[in-house]
Backbone bond lengths (Angstrom), bond angles and torsions (degrees), N, CA, C in turn:
res aa  C-N    CA-C-N  psi(-1)  N-CA   C-N-CA  omega(-1)  CA-C   N-CA-C  phi
1 M - - - 1.466 - - 1.520 110.42 -
2 T 1.389 110.46 -47.62 1.464 113.84 -177.22 1.524 111.03 -61.97
3 A 1.322 113.23 -42.87 1.473 116.29 179.47 1.508 111.70 -65.58
4 H 1.362 115.59 -40.19 1.463 119.06 179.12 1.515 111.34 -66.17
5 G 1.332 115.89 -41.84 1.478 119.05 178.95 1.509 111.26 -64.95
6 Y 1.297 118.82 -41.27 1.467 123.14 178.98 1.526 110.86 -62.14
7 S 1.316 113.17 -40.68 1.464 117.65 179.01 1.517 111.50 -64.18
8 S 1.357 116.17 -38.93 1.472 119.25 179.52 1.511 110.70 -64.66
9 I 1.346 115.72 -42.64 1.473 119.17 -179.88 1.524 110.33 -63.10
10 E 1.355 115.06 -41.21 1.465 119.37 179.87 1.525 111.32 -62.41
11 N 1.329 116.03 -41.65 1.466 119.99 178.40 1.509 111.25 -65.65
12 K 1.362 115.54 -39.16 1.466 119.67 -179.87 1.509 110.39 -62.53
13 E 1.355 117.02 -44.81 1.469 121.03 179.33 1.539 110.54 -63.91
14 T 1.287 116.13 -36.79 1.468 118.97 178.34 1.512 111.26 -65.30
15 D 1.301 117.54 -39.92 1.466 121.32 177.00 1.516 111.12 -62.45
16 E 1.330 116.22 -41.07 1.471 119.83 179.45 1.537 110.82 -64.19
17 E 1.329 114.36 -41.34 1.460 117.69 178.41 1.532 111.11 -63.06
18 L 1.326 115.86 -39.77 1.460 119.76 178.66 1.519 111.72 -63.88
19 Q 1.332 116.11 -40.17 1.462 119.97 178.62 1.532 110.80 -64.98
20 T 1.346 114.34 -41.44 1.471 118.51 179.55 1.526 110.93 -63.58
21 R 1.326 114.46 -45.32 1.463 118.40 178.21 1.528 111.53 -62.06
22 G 1.317 114.99 -38.40 1.462 118.83 178.38 1.520 111.88 -63.08
23 K 1.339 114.77 -42.05 1.465 118.72 179.01 1.532 110.71 -64.86
24 L 1.358 116.48 -41.40 1.465 119.80 178.09 1.527 111.56 -62.58
25 T 1.316 114.95 -40.33 1.473 119.20 179.07 1.523 111.18 -63.28
26 I 1.347 114.90 -44.17 1.472 119.06 179.21 1.520 110.43 -63.16
27 T 1.350 116.64 -41.37 1.467 120.75 179.38 1.523 111.16 -61.98
28 R 1.329 115.63 -44.08 1.455 119.39 179.14 1.529 111.69 -64.68
29 M 1.313 115.74 -39.15 1.463 119.19 178.25 1.519 110.71 -64.27
30 R 1.337 116.52 -41.02 1.465 119.76 178.25 1.521 110.72 -62.80
31 R 1.349 115.69 -42.60 1.462 118.83 178.43 1.529 111.10 -62.55
32 A 1.330 116.23 -41.85 1.459 119.93 178.94 1.520 111.17 -61.86
33 V 1.338 116.62 -40.64 1.464 121.23 178.29 1.522 110.48 -63.94
34 V 1.360 115.47 -42.38 1.474 119.63 179.68 1.514 110.62 -64.03
35 V 1.344 116.55 -44.38 1.471 119.89 179.25 1.526 111.11 -62.00
36 A 1.340 115.78 -44.35 1.461 119.61 178.70 1.525 111.23 -62.10
37 F 1.326 116.31 -39.59 1.463 120.52 179.39 1.524 110.80 -65.37
38 L 1.342 116.45 -43.92 1.467 120.07 178.92 1.528 110.80 -63.43
39 A 1.336 116.23 -40.10 1.467 119.46 178.06 1.527 110.93 -62.72
40 L 1.330 115.94 -40.72 1.469 120.27 178.10 1.523 111.00 -64.39
41 V 1.344 115.81 -39.39 1.464 120.06 178.26 1.518 110.34 -63.10
42 L 1.346 117.21 -44.64 1.467 120.99 -179.91 1.522 111.33 -63.22
43 L 1.325 116.86 -41.99 1.462 120.05 177.53 1.526 111.55 -62.90
44 T 1.329 115.21 -40.92 1.463 119.72 179.40 1.520 111.06 -64.41
45 V 1.344 115.87 -44.35 1.471 120.18 179.32 1.519 110.31 -62.21
46 S 1.359 116.30 -42.50 1.457 120.38 179.50 1.522 111.13 -62.25
47 F 1.332 116.42 -44.28 1.465 120.27 179.56 1.516 111.56 -63.16
48 V 1.332 115.77 -46.37 1.468 120.03 -179.40 1.511 110.80 -62.61
49 S 1.344 115.77 -39.31 1.461 119.67 179.93 1.510 111.01 -63.27
50 N 1.362 115.30 -48.36 1.465 118.49 179.48 1.520 111.51 -64.49
51 H 1.326 115.92 -40.84 1.465 119.35 -179.48 1.514 111.04 -65.71
52 S 1.322 117.11 -40.44 1.464 119.68 -178.51 1.512 110.57 -68.38
53 S 1.374 117.28 -36.59 1.457 118.43 178.17 1.517 110.60 -65.58
54 F 1.335 116.59 -35.98 1.464 119.73 176.61 1.515 111.37 -64.98
55 T 1.321 116.27 -47.07 1.462 119.44 -176.95 1.512 111.93 -70.74
56 Q 1.346 116.93 -20.22 1.453 118.06 179.37 1.522 112.22 -85.39
57 T 1.365 116.84 -25.23 1.454 118.49 -176.72 1.524 112.31 -101.86
58 Q 1.328 116.89 -50.69 1.452 118.87 -173.89 1.529 113.46 -65.17
59 P 1.331 119.52 -54.62 1.462 118.11 -178.42 1.518 113.46 -59.46
60 S 1.358 117.45 -28.56 1.453 118.53 177.92 1.523 109.72 -63.39
61 S 1.351 116.58 -37.85 1.458 119.95 176.14 1.516 110.34 -64.46
62 Y 1.331 115.68 -44.06 1.465 118.94 178.33 1.526 110.96 -61.18
63 L 1.309 115.41 -39.70 1.459 120.33 -178.88 1.518 110.64 -64.02
64 Y 1.346 116.04 -45.60 1.457 119.55 179.35 1.521 110.92 -62.72
65 S 1.345 116.83 -44.74 1.457 118.98 -178.81 1.521 110.76 -65.03
66 A 1.335 116.79 -35.64 1.467 120.12 177.27 1.525 110.58 -63.83
67 K 1.331 115.74 -40.40 1.468 119.16 177.73 1.518 110.39 -64.73
68 G 1.352 115.88 -39.32 1.458 119.25 179.11 1.518 111.76 -63.19
69 L 1.328 116.25 -43.34 1.465 120.10 177.82 1.522 111.22 -62.95
70 K 1.320 115.84 -41.71 1.464 120.05 179.88 1.521 110.23 -63.45
71 R 1.332 116.00 -38.93 1.467 119.89 -179.74 1.521 110.25 -65.63
72 L 1.345 116.70 -42.00 1.460 119.99 179.31 1.522 110.59 -66.13
73 R 1.330 117.10 -45.07 1.457 120.60 -176.79 1.521 112.95 -70.40
74 S 1.339 116.52 -16.28 1.464 119.41 177.71 1.531 111.56 -78.64
75 K 1.340 116.27 -15.07 1.455 119.94 178.96 1.531 109.78 -73.31
76 H 1.312 115.62 143.95 1.469 119.80 176.13 1.519 108.15 -75.13
77 A 1.311 116.35 110.70 1.465 121.11 -175.38 1.516 111.34 -88.31
78 T 1.325 114.77 132.23 1.461 120.98 173.74 1.522 110.07 -114.89
79 A 1.340 115.97 8.69 1.460 120.57 178.48 1.520 109.97 -70.51
80 E 1.321 115.50 156.43 1.454 120.91 -179.91 1.521 110.83 -88.89
81 E 1.313 115.57 161.56 1.457 122.28 177.01 1.530 110.46 -54.85
82 G 1.331 116.52 131.41 1.458 121.13 179.00 1.514 114.59 87.07
83 C 1.312 117.32 2.38 1.464 120.84 178.92 1.529 110.21 -62.29
84 T 1.327 117.00 132.33 1.465 121.67 176.48 1.525 109.59 -126.74
85 V 1.321 115.26 142.20 1.464 122.41 176.00 1.522 107.75 -135.92
86 D 1.314 116.23 134.00 1.460 121.07 178.80 1.522 110.21 -111.21
87 V 1.325 115.84 127.46 1.465 122.50 176.32 1.520 107.38 -111.46
88 M 1.335 116.24 122.67 1.463 121.56 -176.70 1.527 109.51 -114.09
89 I 1.328 115.69 125.79 1.468 121.11 -176.60 1.523 109.14 -111.65
90 F 1.334 116.03 116.81 1.455 122.81 179.92 1.528 110.95 -106.54
91 R 1.311 115.77 150.41 1.462 119.97 169.76 1.522 108.38 -80.85
92 H 1.317 115.90 151.54 1.464 120.06 177.29 1.533 110.83 -60.59
93 C 1.306 116.89 167.97 1.466 121.71 -178.18 1.533 111.81 -72.15
94 E 1.336 115.88 169.61 1.460 121.67 -177.37 1.530 111.47 -56.95
95 K 1.327 115.15 143.55 1.460 120.35 -177.21 1.519 113.52 -112.41
96 G 1.336 118.55 -29.30 1.458 120.62 -178.66 1.516 111.79 55.19
97 N 1.323 116.09 -131.81 1.468 121.20 178.43 1.523 112.16 -97.98
98 L 1.328 116.45 4.87 1.460 119.15 -179.87 1.522 109.82 -74.23
99 R 1.303 115.85 145.60 1.456 120.45 -173.79 1.519 112.44 -77.51
100 S 1.331 116.86 -43.60 1.462 118.91 -170.91 1.523 114.85 -131.41
101 H 1.334 117.57 -10.49 1.464 119.49 -172.59 1.526 111.85 -123.02
102 C 1.336 114.87 169.32 1.462 121.27 179.13 1.523 110.76 -73.76
103 T 1.312 115.59 150.51 1.453 121.24 172.22 1.530 108.38 -74.12
104 P 1.347 118.15 168.02 1.475 119.19 174.83 1.524 112.53 -54.48
105 E 1.334 116.75 -39.05 1.461 119.80 176.80 1.522 110.70 -65.29
106 G 1.339 116.52 -38.18 1.456 120.31 178.37 1.515 112.41 -64.29
107 L 1.334 116.90 -37.35 1.464 120.74 177.89 1.525 110.47 -68.49
108 R 1.335 116.28 -33.33 1.459 119.89 175.42 1.529 109.93 -67.32
109 R 1.331 117.26 -36.99 1.459 120.81 176.80 1.535 110.08 -62.54
110 A 1.322 116.16 -41.77 1.462 120.09 179.75 1.528 110.98 -61.07
111 S 1.343 116.25 -42.12 1.466 120.07 178.31 1.527 110.67 -65.28
112 Y 1.324 115.88 -39.97 1.465 120.52 179.16 1.522 110.77 -63.82
113 L 1.327 116.81 -40.91 1.465 120.76 -179.95 1.518 111.17 -58.27
114 S 1.315 117.16 -38.94 1.468 120.15 -177.94 1.529 111.66 -65.39
115 T 1.345 117.24 -25.31 1.466 119.92 -179.43 1.522 112.18 -78.20
116 L 1.318 117.84 -14.47 1.467 121.08 -178.00 1.526 112.68 -79.59
117 F 1.335 116.57 -16.91 1.463 121.21 -178.65 1.526 110.09 -107.99
118 G 1.323 115.63 140.85 1.457 119.29 177.39 1.513 111.66 171.79
119 S 1.312 115.67 -177.28 1.466 121.66 -177.09 1.522 112.49 -107.58
120 T 1.328 117.24 3.65 1.460 120.24 -179.51 1.523 110.54 -89.06
121 P 1.337 117.74 158.75 1.467 120.40 179.62 1.524 113.40 -59.56
122 S 1.325 117.12 -27.26 1.457 120.46 -178.75 1.529 113.22 -80.54
123 S 1.328 117.02 -10.00 1.461 120.64 -179.22 1.524 109.69 -70.50
124 R 1.295 115.63 137.11 1.473 119.18 -179.53 1.521 111.30 -71.53
125 W 1.326 116.57 -41.88 1.463 121.64 -179.70 1.531 109.72 -128.95
126 P 1.342 117.96 153.01 1.466 120.04 179.32 1.525 112.07 -70.04
127 T 1.292 115.08 161.24 1.470 120.44 178.37 1.530 109.24 -59.18
128 P 1.314 118.50 127.34 1.476 120.14 -177.51 1.514 112.09 -66.34
129 L 1.324 114.52 156.01 1.458 121.17 178.09 1.525 112.36 -97.73
130 A 1.329 116.65 -17.26 1.466 120.38 179.81 1.525 109.30 -157.36
131 L 1.327 115.22 147.56 1.461 122.12 178.48 1.528 109.45 -124.01
132 Y 1.331 115.73 131.54 1.457 121.23 177.79 1.530 109.33 -128.38
133 A 1.327 115.88 147.55 1.462 119.80 178.44 1.519 110.24 -153.20
134 R 1.308 114.51 151.31 1.462 120.34 173.69 1.531 108.18 -67.04
135 P 1.320 118.40 130.54 1.463 120.92 -178.45 1.526 111.44 -80.32
136 P 1.339 117.98 163.97 1.468 120.20 173.65 1.526 109.17 -62.21
137 E 1.315 116.80 133.27 1.460 120.14 -179.18 1.514 110.20 -147.62
138 G 1.336 115.52 157.83 1.460 120.88 179.86 1.517 111.83 76.14
139 N 1.320 115.09 -169.65 1.460 120.89 -177.52 1.524 112.46 -71.30
140 R 1.330 116.88 -28.93 1.462 120.01 -175.62 1.516 113.04 -79.44
141 Q 1.333 117.59 -24.31 1.463 121.39 -179.78 1.538 111.53 49.38
142 V 1.313 115.61 56.94 1.460 121.96 -177.29 1.528 110.54 -66.54
143 M 1.338 115.27 129.39 1.461 120.96 -177.12 1.530 112.89 -106.89
144 R 1.311 117.91 1.41 1.470 120.80 -169.46 1.523 113.60 -61.95
145 E 1.332 117.97 -38.72 1.470 119.54 179.64 1.529 111.08 -62.00
146 I 1.318 116.34 -41.67 1.461 120.32 179.46 1.522 110.67 -72.36
147 E 1.334 116.71 -39.11 1.466 120.42 -178.77 1.532 111.51 -63.47
148 L 1.351 117.45 -31.52 1.460 119.41 178.12 1.522 111.43 -63.18
149 L 1.330 117.18 -36.42 1.471 121.05 -175.67 1.529 113.60 -95.50
150 T 1.326 118.04 -4.15 1.466 120.08 -176.67 1.529 112.92 -60.25
151 P 1.335 120.79 -48.37 1.478 119.10 177.53 1.531 112.52 -60.72
152 L 1.330 117.44 -37.71 1.471 120.65 178.04 1.516 110.55 -67.52
153 S 1.325 116.49 -37.08 1.466 120.79 177.27 1.525 110.88 -64.64
154 E 1.329 115.96 -41.75 1.464 120.04 179.39 1.520 111.64 -68.11
155 K 1.323 116.20 -34.17 1.464 120.67 -179.53 1.520 111.98 -71.06
156 T 1.321 117.02 -40.09 1.467 121.54 -174.37 1.533 113.61 -95.25
157 G 1.318 116.05 -19.01 1.462 119.51 -175.56 1.519 112.97 80.32
158 L 1.340 117.05 8.92 1.461 121.23 179.36 1.523 110.54 -85.09
159 Q 1.312 116.06 138.34 1.455 120.44 175.64 1.524 109.71 -79.75
160 I 1.323 116.07 139.21 1.461 120.45 176.39 1.522 108.45 -79.57
161 Q 1.314 116.64 116.01 1.462 120.96 -179.24 1.528 109.33 -85.93
162 S 1.328 115.31 115.99 1.460 119.62 -177.80 1.521 113.66 -142.16
163 N 1.303 117.74 -22.07 1.471 120.42 -176.45 1.525 111.70 -59.25
164 G 1.326 114.95 123.76 1.463 120.31 178.24 1.511 114.23 82.69
165 Y 1.335 116.98 2.66 1.467 120.03 -177.00 1.526 111.73 -106.34
166 E 1.335 116.10 43.37 1.453 119.61 174.23 1.531 109.52 -62.68
167 I 1.331 115.99 165.55 1.460 120.02 -177.37 1.524 111.40 -55.54
168 K 1.326 116.80 -41.66 1.462 119.26 -179.10 1.523 112.42 -69.31
169 N 1.337 116.52 -18.82 1.469 120.47 -179.42 1.525 111.83 -111.81
170 K 1.343 116.43 21.06 1.468 118.81 -175.57 1.526 112.83 -62.40
171 I 1.335 117.41 -21.87 1.456 119.72 178.83 1.527 110.79 -62.74
172 D 1.349 117.62 -28.79 1.464 120.19 176.56 1.524 110.53 -67.15
173 M 1.329 116.05 -38.76 1.462 120.02 176.52 1.530 110.16 -65.97
174 V 1.329 116.28 -41.07 1.463 120.78 178.46 1.528 110.21 -59.83
175 E 1.306 116.90 -44.15 1.468 120.91 179.00 1.520 110.98 -61.34
176 D 1.325 117.01 -40.37 1.456 120.88 179.79 1.528 110.66 -65.85
177 I 1.327 116.38 -40.94 1.464 120.82 178.65 1.522 110.75 -66.36
178 F 1.325 116.93 -43.44 1.467 120.06 179.07 1.525 111.14 -63.04
179 Q 1.313 116.66 -33.94 1.457 119.98 178.46 1.524 110.13 -65.18
180 G 1.342 116.09 -42.02 1.456 119.81 178.45 1.515 112.52 -66.77
181 I 1.347 116.19 -36.24 1.464 120.15 179.52 1.521 111.13 -68.38
182 S 1.328 116.44 -50.99 1.468 120.79 -175.10 1.528 112.77 -68.30
183 S 1.329 116.70 -25.16 1.468 119.08 -178.90 1.522 112.66 -71.99
184 G 1.345 116.05 -19.58 1.453 119.34 -178.07 1.517 113.54 88.90
185 E 1.336 118.11 -3.27 1.458 121.67 -178.13 1.527 112.23 -66.94
186 W 1.313 116.62 -27.02 1.468 120.63 -175.84 1.525 112.89 -102.80
187 C 1.309 119.22 11.94 1.462 121.17 -177.95 1.530 110.80 -56.01
188 G 1.326 116.00 129.74 1.456 121.18 -178.80 1.510 114.17 78.60
189 G 1.325 116.86 4.87 1.454 120.79 -175.64 1.519 114.26 -110.85
190 V 1.322 113.88 179.84 1.459 122.63 -177.94 1.518 109.77 -125.96
191 V 1.319 115.41 139.53 1.462 122.82 174.56 1.527 107.47 -118.41
192 V 1.327 117.23 134.89 1.470 122.00 -175.29 1.525 109.88 -115.29
193 I 1.329 115.40 134.68 1.462 122.47 178.24 1.520 109.00 -126.49
194 S 1.330 116.95 136.59 1.465 122.89 172.78 1.517 107.51 -113.39
195 W 1.365 116.11 126.28 1.459 118.69 -169.39 1.525 111.60 -143.89
196 K 1.314 116.06 170.71 1.460 122.76 176.96 1.525 109.06 -78.30
197 H 1.342 116.93 134.24 1.464 119.90 -165.92 1.518 114.20 -60.62
198 E 1.363 117.86 -43.11 1.466 117.64 -176.13 1.519 112.88 -71.36
199 N 1.325 116.81 -13.40 1.464 120.17 178.48 1.528 113.45 -100.74
200 I 1.331 117.15 -1.02 1.467 120.21 179.60 1.527 111.88 -63.65
201 P 1.359 119.98 -44.90 1.474 118.31 177.37 1.520 113.41 -59.29
202 K 1.331 117.41 -40.25 1.463 120.59 179.09 1.524 110.87 -65.82
203 L 1.333 115.81 -40.73 1.460 119.31 177.94 1.526 110.42 -64.11
204 S 1.340 116.40 -42.81 1.469 119.97 177.83 1.518 111.15 -59.35
205 N 1.335 115.76 -42.06 1.467 119.76 178.60 1.514 111.92 -60.10
206 Q 1.330 115.88 -44.59 1.462 119.09 -179.38 1.525 111.36 -69.37
207 L 1.330 115.96 -21.08 1.456 119.84 174.65 1.529 111.29 -85.70
208 G 1.343 115.83 5.44 1.457 120.60 174.45 1.506 115.06 92.78
209 C 1.340 117.64 11.87 1.461 120.74 -177.00 1.524 110.52 -124.37
210 G 1.344 115.62 105.85 1.459 121.80 176.07 1.511 110.25 -112.31
211 P 1.337 117.84 -167.43 1.467 120.92 179.27 1.527 113.75 -56.32
212 L 1.329 117.59 -35.05 1.467 119.87 178.97 1.521 111.96 -64.73
213 Q 1.334 116.60 -29.00 1.464 120.37 -179.12 1.532 112.15 -92.69
214 G 1.341 117.37 -7.10 1.460 119.88 177.43 1.507 115.26 111.13
215 C 1.332 117.83 1.20 1.462 120.45 178.18 1.529 110.10 -90.64
216 P 1.338 118.35 135.73 1.469 120.87 -176.83 1.516 112.20 -66.44
217 S 1.339 115.37 153.57 1.465 120.79 -179.55 1.524 112.39 -89.75
218 H 1.335 117.87 -5.60 1.460 120.44 175.73 1.525 109.24 -152.37
219 Y 1.340 115.86 160.73 1.454 122.00 178.93 1.521 107.75 -119.76
220 P 1.345 119.06 126.84 1.469 121.26 -177.50 1.526 112.01 -58.26
221 V 1.326 115.88 139.42 1.461 121.62 -174.65 1.528 112.07 -62.77
222 H 1.326 117.16 -42.72 1.459 120.78 -173.84 1.527 113.04 -97.77
223 E 1.310 117.35 16.93 1.463 121.95 -177.79 1.528 110.20 -102.81
224 F 1.348 116.22 129.07 1.462 120.47 176.96 1.530 111.60 -120.47
225 D 1.323 116.61 -10.63 1.453 120.72 -174.90 1.525 112.85 -89.77
226 Q 1.313 117.11 -19.93 1.470 122.02 -174.41 1.524 111.62 -76.54
227 L 1.320 115.75 145.86 1.460 120.76 175.52 1.518 109.45 -141.66
228 S 1.308 115.93 154.83 1.466 122.10 175.82 1.524 108.73 -104.44
229 S 1.319 115.55 127.30 1.463 120.79 179.23 1.527 108.75 -114.00
230 I 1.324 116.30 125.53 1.464 122.04 -177.74 1.529 108.97 -117.56
231 R 1.323 115.96 125.30 1.473 120.49 178.85 1.521 110.30 -108.78
232 Y 1.321 115.24 130.35 1.462 122.96 176.07 1.527 108.18 -109.32
233 M 1.323 116.14 130.24 1.469 120.60 178.17 1.524 109.93 -128.83
234 Y 1.312 115.01 130.86 1.454 120.78 179.40 1.519 108.30 -97.42
235 S 1.314 116.56 115.54 1.461 120.48 -176.68 1.520 110.10 -139.81
236 T 1.321 115.68 169.17 1.456 121.52 -177.97 1.524 109.53 -120.89
237 P 1.300 118.22 83.95 1.466 120.22 178.27 1.521 110.89 -73.61
238 E 1.314 115.98 160.62 1.452 121.86 -179.60 1.525 110.69 -100.22
239 F 1.323 116.29 139.58 1.460 122.57 178.60 1.521 109.00 -127.75
240 S 1.310 115.98 141.84 1.468 120.63 175.25 1.523 109.00 -92.94
241 S 1.308 116.14 126.58 1.450 120.50 179.89 1.531 110.40 -72.17
242 K 1.319 116.60 135.11 1.465 120.18 178.99 1.533 111.73 -72.76
243 K 1.326 116.70 -26.10 1.456 119.85 -175.35 1.531 112.41 -76.90
244 N 1.319 115.27 -52.69 1.466 117.86 -174.55 1.526 113.50 -115.79
245 G 1.325 117.70 -1.72 1.454 120.69 178.22 1.514 114.70 75.95
246 K 1.320 117.82 3.29 1.456 121.24 -179.50 1.531 110.35 -76.84
247 V 1.315 115.25 149.72 1.470 120.92 178.09 1.519 108.68 -85.31
248 E 1.319 115.90 126.49 1.457 121.41 -179.02 1.523 109.67 -120.27
249 E 1.314 115.90 154.75 1.459 121.60 179.63 1.527 109.81 -118.96
250 H 1.343 114.30 132.32 1.460 120.09 178.59 1.523 108.41 -134.20
251 P 1.315 118.40 107.03 1.467 120.36 -179.73 1.538 110.82 -64.69
252 I 1.311 116.35 131.66 1.465 120.96 -179.83 1.525 109.79 -142.61
253 W 1.331 115.33 164.06 1.459 121.79 172.88 1.528 108.58 -92.76
254 T 1.320 116.67 131.41 1.457 121.02 172.04 1.526 108.16 -110.33
255 V 1.321 115.81 147.78 1.463 121.35 -174.18 1.520 110.07 -125.31
256 S 1.322 116.36 136.32 1.465 121.62 174.46 1.527 108.50 -139.81
257 G 1.322 115.49 140.89 1.457 119.88 -178.27 1.511 112.43 -120.49
258 S 1.321 116.18 160.85 1.459 121.65 176.84 1.519 109.41 -152.77
259 T 1.316 115.63 157.04 1.459 122.18 176.33 1.519 108.83 -103.36
260 Q 1.320 116.72 128.07 1.458 121.81 179.53 1.530 109.41 -128.39
261 Y 1.331 115.00 176.12 1.464 120.44 -179.33 1.525 109.61 -136.14
262 M 1.333 115.29 141.43 1.453 120.66 -179.16 1.528 111.80 -65.24
263 G 1.330 116.43 -40.26 1.462 119.99 -177.02 1.509 112.94 85.95
264 F 1.327 117.47 25.59 1.466 120.85 179.74 1.520 110.38 -73.66
265 D 1.330 116.61 126.89 1.463 123.64 179.69 1.518 107.29 -132.52
266 I 1.323 116.86 105.37 1.462 119.94 -173.55 1.522 111.79 -66.45
267 V 1.341 118.16 -30.39 1.470 120.30 177.05 1.519 110.14 -64.91
268 R 1.322 116.64 -44.48 1.460 120.58 177.88 1.527 110.70 -64.24
269 E 1.328 116.21 -40.68 1.463 119.92 179.57 1.525 111.35 -64.72
270 D 1.327 117.75 -37.10 1.466 120.84 176.18 1.524 110.83 -63.80
271 K 1.330 115.93 -39.74 1.460 120.48 178.98 1.522 110.69 -64.02
272 I 1.335 117.05 -44.75 1.466 121.06 179.19 1.517 110.76 -62.63
273 R 1.323 116.11 -42.19 1.474 119.89 -179.75 1.527 110.93 -64.01
274 K 1.322 115.84 -41.02 1.459 119.59 -179.97 1.515 110.68 -64.51
275 E 1.339 116.38 -40.04 1.470 119.55 178.72 1.516 111.21 -66.33
276 E 1.317 117.25 -37.31 1.460 120.48 178.56 1.510 112.26 -66.05
277 L 1.337 115.60 -30.81 1.463 120.42 179.32 1.528 112.03 -84.81
278 G 1.341 115.85 -0.42 1.457 119.51 177.58 1.505 114.47 86.85
279 G 1.328 115.69 14.00 1.470 119.21 178.93 1.496 111.17 -82.05
280 E 1.322 115.23 170.53 1.451 120.72 179.83 1.514 110.88 -81.20
């Protein structure tokens, strides 16, 4: 009896231990499921967040550039086949701690920029046909955009067009540029713009050049050497009609953008200046 009773108690305790272990196992499994579910939720939220930020920023650039292209193509073009026009957008010169004007280094950059344009074989770019710049606006009356182009204006005799072309009214400047492009007056030429850096991507978009065309979607905060170059080409591509299968021609403007750099090096410029002055 005693042995039988002891055995029953031992079996009973073993059953209880098994039940306890089973409950612990189930609890751990539930916790693992909850943790896995929370991890999946976090991954989903992260993906949606990144995806939504992409869809909120990138397509807006595409949309703006599409509107810019549509605006240009709506102009009555009198340009000839193969006409090309290059629009170059520069950031204003260095500002440092100055409130409204260029630093000494920035003024040196402006002088250097004027040497890059000309009609000689050694010139990097041809003499521009038009100069545009953001005008002084607001309480600060910032002059840096105009100061960047002043040496080039003095060299070429071109007036810097800025009146009425504040950032909020930049679409008026875009319309004026598109008029010059579509008229054919600027074929083979270059147009130069000096602008505020954070607004350069938006301006490029309104000029019909977004990320799809090669223009960057942002401008680095501490970068002054970078520029956006936009090329417009008037060509007559062929299209096959869906109705009758005939090949049709429709002249249109195509746009392509690129990022370039001025190559300004103040140390090199100091060396050249010293040599010109006869120094060692």
